[in-house]
Kinemage of the C-alpha trace (Angstrom):
@kinemage 1
@onewidth
@group {chain A} dominant
@subgroup {mainchain}
@vectorlist {calphas} color= white
{ca met a 1} P 0.000 0.000 0.000
{ca val a 2} L 1.117 3.509 0.740
{ca ser a 3} L 3.431 4.678 3.489
{ca thr a 4} L 3.752 8.350 4.335
{ca met a 5} L 5.274 10.419 7.112
{ca his a 6} L 2.998 13.201 8.326
{ca pro a 7} L 4.628 16.643 8.534
{ca glu a 8} L 3.228 17.143 12.062
{ca ala a 9} L 5.207 15.096 14.581
{ca ala a 10} L 2.129 14.453 16.745
{ca lys a 11} L 0.362 12.735 13.824
{ca arg a 12} L 3.236 10.421 12.881
{ca ser a 13} L 3.176 6.699 13.472
{ca val a 14} L 5.445 5.124 16.049
{ca tyr a 15} L 6.762 3.031 13.134
{ca asp a 16} L 7.883 6.029 11.073
{ca gly a 17} L 11.616 6.023 10.832
{ca pro a 18} L 13.935 8.997 10.696
{ca gly a 19} L 13.856 11.130 7.595
{ca glu a 20} L 12.149 14.018 5.953
{ca pro a 21} L 8.359 14.127 6.340
{ca asp a 22} L 6.202 14.099 3.240
{ca pro a 23} L 4.432 17.274 2.108
{ca leu a 24} L 0.921 17.611 3.535
{ca glu a 25} L -0.570 17.332 0.027
{ca val a 26} L 1.070 13.912 -0.400
{ca val a 27} L -0.255 12.725 2.959
{ca ile a 28} L -3.788 13.893 2.084
{ca ala a 29} L -3.636 12.213 -1.344
{ca ala a 30} L -2.374 8.952 0.170
{ca glu a 31} L -5.142 8.967 2.794
{ca ala a 32} L -7.739 9.518 0.051
{ca leu a 33} L -6.301 6.611 -1.936
{ca lys a 34} L -6.402 4.309 1.092
{ca his a 35} L -9.984 5.384 1.881
{ca arg a 36} L -11.137 4.661 -1.688
{ca tyr a 37} L -9.382 1.285 -1.687
{ca arg a 38} L -11.013 0.316 1.628
{ca ala a 39} L -14.417 1.412 0.303
{ca leu a 40} L -13.945 -0.625 -2.900
{ca ile a 41} L -12.923 -3.773 -1.016
{ca leu a 42} L -15.837 -3.359 1.417
{ca met a 43} L -18.350 -3.046 -1.444
{ca leu a 44} L -16.885 -6.143 -3.125
{ca arg a 45} L -17.070 -8.152 0.115
{ca arg a 46} L -20.679 -7.135 0.766
{ca gly a 47} L -21.676 -8.078 -2.782
{ca glu a 48} L -22.787 -4.515 -3.549
{ca leu a 49} L -20.348 -4.449 -6.459
{ca glu a 50} L -19.159 -7.197 -8.761
{ca gly a 51} L -15.681 -7.240 -10.226
{ca arg a 52} L -14.898 -8.506 -13.690
{ca gly a 53} L -11.418 -9.229 -14.983
{ca leu a 54} L -10.467 -8.716 -18.611
{ca pro a 55} L -7.358 -10.047 -20.353
{ca thr a 56} L -4.757 -7.378 -21.011
{ca thr a 57} L -3.144 -9.034 -24.040
{ca glu a 58} L -5.805 -8.055 -26.548
{ca arg a 59} L -8.472 -5.425 -27.120
{ca ile a 60} L -11.853 -6.692 -25.912
{ca ala a 61} L -15.220 -5.612 -27.285
{ca pro a 62} L -17.582 -4.070 -24.711
{ca val a 63} L -19.109 -6.691 -22.415
{ca asp a 64} L -22.833 -6.359 -21.706
{ca gly a 65} L -22.779 -2.856 -23.174
{ca his a 66} L -19.960 -1.644 -20.898
{ca arg a 67} L -17.070 0.169 -22.509
{ca ser a 68} L -13.511 -0.952 -21.990
{ca pro a 69} L -11.612 0.909 -19.248
{ca val a 70} L -10.075 4.275 -20.057
{ca trp a 71} L -6.578 3.014 -19.202
{ca gly a 72} L -6.988 -0.235 -21.198
């Protein structure tokens, strides 16, 4: 996952080693990424969302009317 060091010493983890803290913007972005990942996994576990894997070796036609991913 993501590991960051908060710029405020009081908000750092006891496991953060020595070094320069990350900029606050990086910490906020990493927290948002972790929150979205947790939300995605929770929705998958509850069955509220269904994942579908597509091969990456060839271009696939839309499945059930869904377009291929933007990054595909």
